[in-house]
C-alpha positions as CSV (number, residue, x, y, z in Angstrom):
1,M,-6.7,-1.9,-9.0
2,V,-4.8,-1.3,-12.3
3,P,-3.2,2.1,-12.6
4,D,-4.1,5.3,-14.5
5,T,-2.5,6.4,-17.8
6,L,1.0,7.8,-18.0
7,Y,0.5,11.3,-16.8
8,T,-1.7,10.3,-13.9
9,S,-2.7,12.8,-11.2
10,R,-2.0,10.2,-8.5
11,V,1.8,11.0,-8.7
12,A,2.6,8.2,-11.1
13,T,5.1,5.4,-11.1
14,L,5.2,4.5,-7.4
15,A,3.0,2.2,-5.4
16,L,4.4,4.2,-2.6
17,S,2.1,7.1,-3.6
18,V,-0.9,5.2,-2.4
19,V,0.5,5.3,1.1
20,L,2.3,8.7,1.0
21,A,-0.7,10.6,-0.4
22,S,-2.4,10.4,3.1
23,L,0.6,10.2,5.4
24,G,3.3,12.4,6.8
25,A,6.9,11.5,5.8
26,C,7.2,7.8,5.7
27,R,10.3,6.6,7.6
28,L,11.1,3.2,9.1
29,L,10.7,3.3,12.8
30,V,12.8,0.2,13.6
31,D,16.5,-0.4,13.3
32,D,16.4,-4.2,13.1
33,A,18.0,-6.7,10.7
34,E,15.4,-6.1,8.0
35,S,15.8,-2.3,7.8
36,T,19.5,-2.5,8.0
37,R,19.7,-5.0,5.2
38,L,17.3,-2.9,3.1
39,R,19.6,0.1,3.3
40,S,22.6,-1.9,2.5
41,L,21.0,-3.4,-0.6
42,L,19.9,0.1,-1.6
43,R,23.5,1.3,-1.4
44,Q,24.6,-1.5,-3.5
45,S,21.9,-0.7,-6.0
46,V,23.1,2.9,-6.2
47,A,26.6,1.6,-7.0
48,A,25.1,-0.6,-9.8
49,V,23.3,2.4,-11.3
50,T,26.4,4.5,-11.1
51,E,28.2,1.9,-13.2
52,L,25.6,2.3,-16.1
53,S,26.8,3.5,-19.4
54,A,24.9,6.4,-21.0
55,A,22.2,4.9,-23.3
56,R,21.9,6.2,-26.9
57,T,19.0,8.6,-27.2
58,D,19.4,9.5,-30.9
59,G,18.5,7.5,-34.0
60,P,15.1,6.6,-35.5
61,R,12.1,6.1,-33.2
62,T,9.8,4.1,-35.4
63,Q,7.4,3.0,-32.5
64,T,6.4,-0.1,-34.4
65,H,6.1,-2.5,-31.5
66,A,2.6,-2.7,-30.0
67,A,2.1,-3.0,-26.2
68,P,-0.2,-5.7,-24.9
69,A,-3.5,-4.8,-23.4
70,I,-4.0,-5.1,-19.7
71,P,-6.7,-7.8,-19.9
72,E,-4.2,-10.0,-21.8
73,I,-1.6,-9.7,-19.0
74,L,-4.1,-10.3,-16.3
75,R,-5.5,-13.4,-18.0
76,A,-1.9,-14.8,-18.4
77,I,-1.2,-14.2,-14.7
78,T,-4.4,-15.8,-13.5
79,A,-3.9,-18.9,-15.8
80,R,-0.2,-19.0,-14.7
81,D,0.8,-19.1,-18.3
82,I,4.5,-18.2,-18.1
83,A,5.0,-18.7,-21.9
84,A,2.3,-16.1,-22.5
85,L,3.8,-13.7,-20.0
86,E,7.2,-13.9,-21.6
87,R,5.7,-13.5,-25.1
88,L,3.6,-10.5,-24.0
89,L,6.2,-8.7,-21.8
90,G,9.6,-10.3,-22.3
91,G,10.4,-8.4,-25.5
92,L,9.2,-4.9,-24.5
93,P,12.3,-3.6,-22.9
94,A,14.4,-4.5,-25.9
95,A,11.8,-3.0,-28.2
96,H,12.1,0.3,-26.2
97,E,15.9,0.2,-26.4
98,D,15.7,-0.3,-30.2
99,G,13.3,2.7,-30.6
100,K,10.3,0.5,-31.5
101,L,8.3,1.1,-28.4
102,A,7.6,4.4,-26.8
103,L,8.8,5.0,-23.3
104,D,5.3,5.9,-22.0
105,A,3.9,2.7,-23.6
106,L,6.5,0.6,-21.8
107,W,5.9,2.4,-18.5
108,R,2.1,2.1,-18.7
109,V,2.4,-1.7,-19.1
110,F,4.7,-2.2,-16.1
111,R,2.9,0.2,-13.9
112,L,0.3,-2.6,-13.7
113,F,2.6,-4.2,-11.2
114,D,2.7,-1.2,-8.9
115,I,-0.7,-2.1,-7.6
116,V,-1.2,-5.4,-5.7
117,I,-2.6,-7.9,-8.2
118,P,-4.5,-10.6,-6.2
119,G,-2.8,-14.0,-6.4
120,A,-0.1,-12.8,-8.9
121,L,3.0,-13.5,-6.8
122,P,3.1,-17.3,-7.3
123,T,2.9,-16.8,-11.0
124,L,5.7,-14.3,-10.9
125,D,7.8,-16.6,-8.8
126,V,7.5,-19.3,-11.5
127,W,8.3,-16.8,-14.2
128,V,11.5,-15.7,-12.5
129,T,12.5,-19.3,-11.7
130,E,12.0,-20.3,-15.3
131,Q,13.5,-17.1,-16.8
132,P,15.9,-15.8,-14.1
133,Q,17.6,-13.3,-16.5
134,S,14.4,-12.0,-17.9
135,H,14.4,-8.2,-17.3
136,A,10.6,-8.1,-17.6
137,A,10.1,-10.9,-15.1
138,R,12.5,-9.3,-12.5
139,V,10.9,-5.9,-12.9
140,A,7.4,-7.2,-12.7
141,R,8.1,-9.1,-9.5
142,G,10.2,-6.4,-8.0
143,R,7.5,-3.8,-8.5
144,Q,4.9,-6.2,-7.2
145,Y,7.0,-6.9,-4.0
146,A,7.3,-3.1,-3.6
147,A,3.5,-2.7,-3.8
148,L,3.1,-5.6,-1.3
149,G,5.5,-3.8,1.0
150,W,3.4,-0.7,1.0
151,Q,0.2,-2.7,1.6
152,A,1.8,-4.4,4.6
153,R,2.8,-1.0,6.0
154,G,-0.8,0.2,5.8
155,T,-2.2,3.7,5.3
156,K,-2.1,5.1,8.8
157,Y,0.3,7.7,10.1
158,A,3.6,6.5,11.3
159,H,2.9,6.8,15.0
160,E,-0.2,4.6,14.5
161,T,1.7,1.9,12.6
162,S,3.2,-1.0,14.5
163,S,6.9,-1.9,14.2
164,S,5.8,-5.3,13.0
165,Q,4.2,-3.6,10.0
166,F,7.4,-1.6,9.2
167,R,9.4,-4.8,9.5
168,E,7.1,-6.6,7.1
169,M,7.3,-3.7,4.7
170,A,11.2,-3.8,4.9
171,R,11.2,-7.5,4.4
172,L,9.1,-7.2,1.2
173,H,11.2,-4.3,0.0
174,I,14.3,-6.2,0.4
175,L,12.9,-8.8,-1.9
176,A,12.0,-6.0,-4.3
177,V,15.4,-4.6,-4.3
178,E,17.0,-8.0,-4.9
179,D,15.0,-8.4,-8.1
180,L,15.5,-4.9,-9.3
181,R,19.3,-5.1,-8.8
182,V,19.3,-8.2,-11.0
183,S,17.2,-6.3,-13.6
184,L,19.7,-3.4,-13.8
185,R,22.2,-5.7,-15.6
186,S,19.8,-6.8,-18.3
187,T,19.0,-3.5,-20.1
188,R,20.6,-0.3,-21.2
189,T,17.7,1.7,-20.0
190,P,16.6,0.3,-16.5
191,F,14.4,3.3,-15.6
192,L,11.6,0.9,-14.5
193,A,13.9,-0.4,-11.8
194,I,15.4,2.9,-10.8
195,E,12.1,4.7,-10.2
196,T,10.9,1.9,-8.0
197,L,14.2,2.0,-6.1
198,M,13.7,5.7,-5.7
199,G,10.3,5.1,-4.1
200,I,11.7,2.4,-1.7
201,A,14.5,4.8,-0.7
202,Q,12.1,7.5,-0.1
203,G,10.0,5.2,2.1
204,A,13.1,4.4,4.0
205,G,13.6,8.1,4.7
206,D,16.9,8.4,2.7
207,E,16.6,11.5,0.6
208,Q,20.3,11.5,-0.2
209,M,19.8,8.0,-1.8
210,V,16.8,9.2,-3.8
211,A,18.8,12.1,-5.1
212,V,21.8,9.9,-6.1
213,L,19.6,7.4,-7.9
214,F,17.9,10.2,-9.8
215,E,21.2,11.9,-10.8
216,E,22.8,8.7,-11.9
217,G,19.6,7.6,-13.7
218,I,19.4,10.8,-15.6
219,R,23.1,10.7,-16.4
220,A,22.6,7.3,-18.1
221,M,19.2,8.1,-19.5
222,P,18.7,11.8,-20.3
223,R,15.2,13.1,-20.8
224,N,13.7,10.2,-18.9
225,F,10.3,11.5,-17.8
226,P,9.4,8.8,-15.3
227,L,12.5,9.6,-13.3
228,Y,11.8,13.3,-13.3
229,R,8.2,12.5,-12.1
230,A,9.5,10.3,-9.3
231,R,12.0,13.0,-8.3
232,M,9.3,15.6,-8.3
233,M,7.2,13.7,-5.8
234,S,10.2,13.4,-3.4
235,L,10.6,17.2,-3.6
236,E,7.1,18.1,-2.4
237,P,7.2,20.2,0.8
238,R,5.1,17.5,2.7
239,W,8.0,15.0,2.2
240,G,10.7,17.4,3.3
241,G,11.3,19.2,-0.1
242,S,10.3,22.8,-1.1
243,L,8.6,24.7,-3.9
244,A,11.9,26.2,-4.8
245,A,13.4,22.7,-5.4
246,M,10.3,21.7,-7.4
247,T,10.7,24.8,-9.5
248,D,14.4,24.2,-10.1
249,L,13.5,20.7,-11.3
250,V,11.2,22.1,-13.9
251,A,14.0,24.4,-15.1
252,R,16.2,21.4,-15.3
253,A,13.7,19.5,-17.3
254,E,13.5,22.4,-19.7
255,N,17.3,22.4,-20.1
256,D,17.1,18.6,-20.6
257,I,14.7,19.2,-23.5
258,L,11.8,17.1,-22.2
259,S,8.7,17.2,-24.4
260,P,6.3,20.2,-24.1
261,G,3.7,17.9,-22.6
262,E,6.0,16.5,-20.0
263,I,7.2,20.0,-19.0
264,A,3.5,21.2,-18.8
265,W,2.8,18.3,-16.5
266,L,5.7,19.3,-14.2
267,R,4.8,23.0,-14.3
268,T,1.1,22.1,-13.4
269,W,2.3,20.0,-10.5
270,V,4.2,23.0,-9.1
271,F,1.3,25.3,-9.7
272,L,-1.1,23.0,-7.8
273,E,1.4,22.5,-5.0
274,E,1.9,26.3,-4.7
275,H,-1.8,26.7,-4.1
276,D,-2.3,23.5,-2.1
277,A,-3.4,25.2,1.2
278,E,-6.1,27.3,-0.5
279,I,-7.3,24.3,-2.6
280,R,-7.7,22.3,0.7
281,S,-9.5,25.1,2.6
282,N,-11.6,26.8,-0.1
283,P,-14.0,24.6,-2.2
284,R,-14.6,27.4,-4.7
285,A,-10.9,27.7,-5.2
286,A,-10.4,24.0,-5.7
287,V,-12.7,24.0,-8.8
288,S,-11.1,27.1,-10.2
289,Y,-7.6,25.7,-9.9
290,A,-8.7,22.4,-11.4
291,V,-9.9,24.3,-14.4
292,K,-6.7,26.2,-14.6
293,A,-4.7,22.9,-14.5
294,T,-6.5,21.7,-17.6
295,E,-5.7,25.0,-19.4
296,M,-2.0,24.4,-18.5
297,D,-1.9,20.7,-19.3
298,N,-4.5,19.3,-21.7
299,R,-4.1,15.7,-20.9
300,A,-6.6,13.0,-20.0
301,P,-5.7,12.6,-16.3
302,R,-5.9,16.4,-15.7
303,W,-9.4,16.3,-17.1
304,R,-10.2,13.3,-15.0
305,H,-8.9,15.3,-11.9
306,R,-11.0,18.3,-12.9
307,S,-14.1,16.1,-13.3
308,A,-13.6,14.6,-9.8
309,V,-13.2,18.0,-8.2
310,E,-16.3,19.3,-10.0
311,R,-18.2,16.2,-9.0
312,D,-17.2,16.5,-5.3
313,H,-18.5,20.1,-5.2
314,G,-21.8,19.3,-6.9
315,F,-21.2,20.5,-10.4
316,L,-22.4,17.2,-12.1
317,E,-23.0,18.6,-15.6
318,E,-19.6,20.2,-15.7
319,A,-18.0,17.1,-14.2
320,L,-19.7,15.0,-16.9
321,A,-18.3,17.2,-19.7
322,S,-14.8,17.0,-18.2
323,A,-15.1,13.2,-17.9
324,S,-16.1,13.0,-21.6
325,R,-13.2,15.1,-22.5
326,A,-10.8,12.7,-20.7
327,I,-12.3,9.8,-22.6
328,A,-11.9,11.6,-25.9
329,L,-8.2,12.2,-25.1
330,D,-7.5,8.6,-24.0
331,P,-10.3,6.1,-24.9
332,E,-8.2,3.1,-23.8
333,D,-8.1,4.4,-20.2
334,Y,-10.7,2.2,-18.5
335,E,-10.7,4.4,-15.4
336,G,-12.1,7.2,-17.5
337,W,-15.0,5.0,-18.5
338,A,-15.6,4.0,-14.9
339,D,-15.4,7.7,-13.8
340,R,-18.1,8.8,-16.3
341,A,-20.2,5.8,-15.4
342,R,-20.2,6.9,-11.7
343,L,-21.4,10.3,-12.9
344,H,-24.2,8.8,-15.0
345,E,-25.2,6.7,-12.1
346,K,-25.2,9.7,-9.7
347,R,-27.4,11.6,-12.2
348,G,-29.8,8.7,-12.5
349,A,-28.9,7.9,-16.2
350,M,-28.7,4.2,-15.6
351,A,-28.6,3.1,-19.2
352,D,-25.6,5.4,-19.8
353,A,-24.0,4.2,-16.6
354,R,-24.4,0.5,-17.6
355,A,-22.9,1.2,-21.1
356,D,-19.8,3.0,-19.6
357,Y,-19.4,0.4,-16.9
358,E,-19.4,-2.4,-19.5
359,R,-16.8,-0.6,-21.6
360,G,-14.5,0.0,-18.6
361,A,-15.0,-3.6,-17.4
362,R,-13.9,-5.0,-20.8
363,L,-10.8,-2.7,-20.8
364,G,-9.8,-4.2,-17.3
365,S,-11.4,-2.1,-14.6
366,H,-12.1,-4.2,-11.5
367,Y,-14.5,-1.7,-10.1
368,A,-16.5,-1.5,-13.3
369,Q,-16.6,-5.3,-13.4
370,E,-18.0,-5.3,-9.9
371,R,-20.7,-2.8,-10.8
372,V,-21.8,-4.9,-13.8
373,I,-21.8,-8.1,-11.8
374,R,-23.8,-6.4,-8.9
375,A,-26.3,-5.0,-11.4
376,L,-26.9,-8.5,-12.9
377,V,-27.0,-10.4,-9.6
378,Y,-28.8,-7.9,-7.3
379,G,-30.8,-5.9,-9.9
380,E,-28.9,-2.7,-9.4
381,L,-28.5,0.1,-12.1
382,A,-32.2,-0.5,-12.9
383,M,-31.5,-3.9,-14.4
384,K,-33.4,-7.1,-14.0
385,R,-31.6,-9.9,-12.4
386,D,-29.9,-12.2,-15.0
387,Y,-27.8,-14.9,-13.4
388,A,-26.8,-16.4,-16.7
389,A,-25.3,-13.2,-17.9
390,A,-23.9,-12.6,-14.4
391,R,-22.0,-15.9,-14.7
392,E,-20.4,-14.9,-17.9
393,W,-19.2,-11.6,-16.4
394,C,-18.0,-13.4,-13.2
395,E,-15.9,-15.8,-15.3
396,F,-14.6,-12.9,-17.2
397,A,-13.6,-11.0,-14.1
398,A,-12.1,-14.1,-12.4
399,A,-9.9,-14.6,-15.4
400,M,-8.4,-11.1,-14.8
401,A,-7.5,-11.6,-11.2
402,N,-10.6,-9.9,-9.8
403,P,-11.8,-11.5,-6.6
404,W,-15.3,-10.4,-7.3
405,G,-15.4,-13.0,-10.1
406,D,-14.6,-15.9,-7.9
407,F,-16.9,-14.6,-5.1
408,C,-19.8,-14.3,-7.5
409,I,-19.3,-17.8,-9.0
410,G,-19.2,-19.2,-5.4
411,G,-22.5,-17.5,-4.8
412,L,-24.0,-19.0,-7.9
413,Y,-22.9,-22.5,-6.9
414,F,-24.1,-22.0,-3.4
415,D,-27.6,-21.1,-4.5
416,G,-27.7,-23.1,-7.7
417,L,-28.2,-20.2,-10.1
418,G,-26.9,-19.2,-13.5
419,G,-27.1,-22.7,-14.9
420,L,-24.7,-24.1,-12.2
421,P,-25.8,-26.9,-9.8
422,K,-26.5,-26.2,-6.2
423,D,-23.2,-27.3,-4.7
424,A,-22.0,-25.9,-1.4
425,T,-18.6,-27.6,-1.8
426,Q,-17.9,-25.9,-5.2
427,G,-19.2,-22.7,-3.7
428,F,-16.8,-22.9,-0.8
429,D,-13.9,-23.5,-3.1
430,R,-14.6,-20.4,-5.1
431,F,-15.3,-18.3,-2.0
432,L,-11.9,-19.5,-0.7
433,R,-10.2,-18.4,-3.9
434,A,-11.7,-14.9,-3.5
435,A,-10.9,-14.9,0.3
436,E,-7.3,-15.7,-0.4
437,Q,-7.2,-12.6,-2.7
438,G,-8.5,-10.3,0.0
439,H,-12.3,-10.2,-0.7
440,A,-13.8,-9.4,2.7
441,T,-17.3,-10.9,2.2
442,A,-15.7,-14.0,0.8
443,Q,-13.5,-14.2,4.0
444,H,-16.6,-13.9,6.0
445,D,-18.4,-16.6,4.1
446,V,-15.4,-19.0,4.2
447,G,-15.1,-18.4,8.0
448,W,-18.7,-19.0,8.7
449,M,-18.9,-22.1,6.5
450,L,-15.8,-23.5,8.3
451,V,-17.4,-22.8,11.7
452,Q,-20.7,-24.5,10.6
453,G,-19.0,-27.3,8.6
454,R,-21.1,-26.4,5.6
455,G,-19.6,-27.3,2.2
456,V,-16.3,-28.2,4.0
457,A,-15.2,-30.2,7.0
458,Q,-15.9,-28.2,10.2
459,N,-12.9,-26.3,11.6
460,R,-13.9,-23.7,14.2
461,D,-10.4,-22.4,14.7
462,Q,-9.7,-21.8,11.0
463,G,-13.2,-20.3,10.6
464,I,-12.5,-17.8,13.4
465,E,-9.2,-16.7,11.7
466,W,-11.0,-16.1,8.5
467,L,-13.7,-14.1,10.2
468,R,-11.0,-12.1,11.9
469,K,-9.5,-11.3,8.5
470,A,-12.8,-10.0,7.3
471,A,-13.4,-8.1,10.6
472,R,-10.1,-6.3,10.2
473,Q,-11.4,-5.0,6.9
474,N,-14.4,-3.6,8.9
475,H,-16.8,-6.3,7.7
476,E,-19.8,-5.8,10.0
477,Y,-21.2,-9.2,9.7
478,A,-17.9,-10.8,10.5
479,K,-17.6,-8.6,13.6
480,A,-21.1,-9.7,14.7
481,K,-20.2,-13.4,14.1
482,L,-17.1,-13.1,16.2
483,Q,-19.1,-11.5,18.9
484,Q,-21.7,-14.2,18.7
485,L,-18.8,-16.8,19.0
486,G,-17.5,-14.9,22.0
487,V,-14.0,-14.2,20.6
488,P,-12.2,-10.9,20.0
489,I,-11.2,-9.6,16.6
490,D,-7.5,-9.6,17.6
491,P,-6.2,-12.1,20.1
492,A,-4.1,-10.8,23.0
493,P,-0.4,-10.7,22.0
494,S,2.1,-12.9,23.7
495,L,4.4,-11.3,26.3
496,Q,7.4,-11.7,24.0
497,A,5.6,-10.0,21.1
498,W,4.4,-7.2,23.4
499,L,7.9,-6.6,24.8
500,R,9.4,-6.6,21.3
501,E,6.8,-4.0,20.1
502,V,7.5,-1.7,23.1
503,F,11.3,-1.8,22.9
504,T,11.8,-1.7,19.1
505,R,9.8,1.6,18.7
506,R,11.3,5.0,19.3
């Protein structure tokens, strides 16, 4: 759930990349009130960026302000501790402005909000209500709204995506832009807002607006790498750009005197894009180009990417060495530990896998937390079942907005394990918390318990809706339950909804 390190191979900064990585050009297919208002707000945002004064980039850069750890932030979100959020995040933009916090450290913290954090929005709403002028609060909620918009749009091609999905994406992106516009006025270096606005503009299909946002952002904040990175993605041929335009951007970065590491990242991006067709069609070439990429850019995400390519083509020992190199370069990147743990597991080295999963889990990896919990509850990873230890890990995961934590605790209550009483009502409550955060099996369990009236008052209609939510996530048991109940996964649309869908698409 939580993002990679600064120079990630997943095209950085934008929650949009999760969608665009598997789609053709993403353009709104409906011209309704939502999309019209979105474009209007984006134009107003461009005007606001144009009014920015150039930020000072000289002076001492002492880098004395420490960035908070991801688990601290997630615990504050889960506990709805607004004071802790403001304490952890509120002073970071000013610390960056004053040269006390590195740009990449600030970016890495706020990229957390580019991935949907289960259950985070109510906490962010309270934070903005209590601190309406907090730059950190507005940026965090704005980026989370942007991520929710991409989630609402889905990951299918445009022609397979309904106009209602596009409208919901536009609605959420309007909310994102409104927050980000406010944040522009509260710092001299609002790159966190501008890069997200660039992603939203790209999703709306407005290349001109992306270009203007970049130009005005760089004018006010020369040598700002996150803006270069966002612009580079918009120039990829698959989104309507060209290799020539990407190459020109590298030359511009060199003239702007970006750091050698940042320029190496951009050059490597162009190199891989130049050979993209061969990489996709020739497995042997994919490995050789991944190796060349690490020679060009010796950073942890490049080694992680190399490890993944080597793993996918069966070179497990080489992949393990590359994963270890990535960890050595960035030991605080929990995804590096999770990556290496997968390799150990695939090789049958379960003790090593458990150790790496535990390290990644403590650093904040939801996937690693799930693997540790499953090992203790189901006896996976060659471990004996230990419900008491599982309960501790489940509470730890739940405190960091991981639905697996609540789902696990619900199961322990339901069966009376791990020192908890057998209590179906408590179990239902924890299943419901996980279900509301999108956990498919929890949605199935909530639905079936409502249908049966077990641990909760019987409510067949509500139960069917929860089963449908799980079935839409391809949960096989939920599909079977719906078939058993004699109801479809998706109810037939009303005539009004059907007509709107037909006549608003083009």
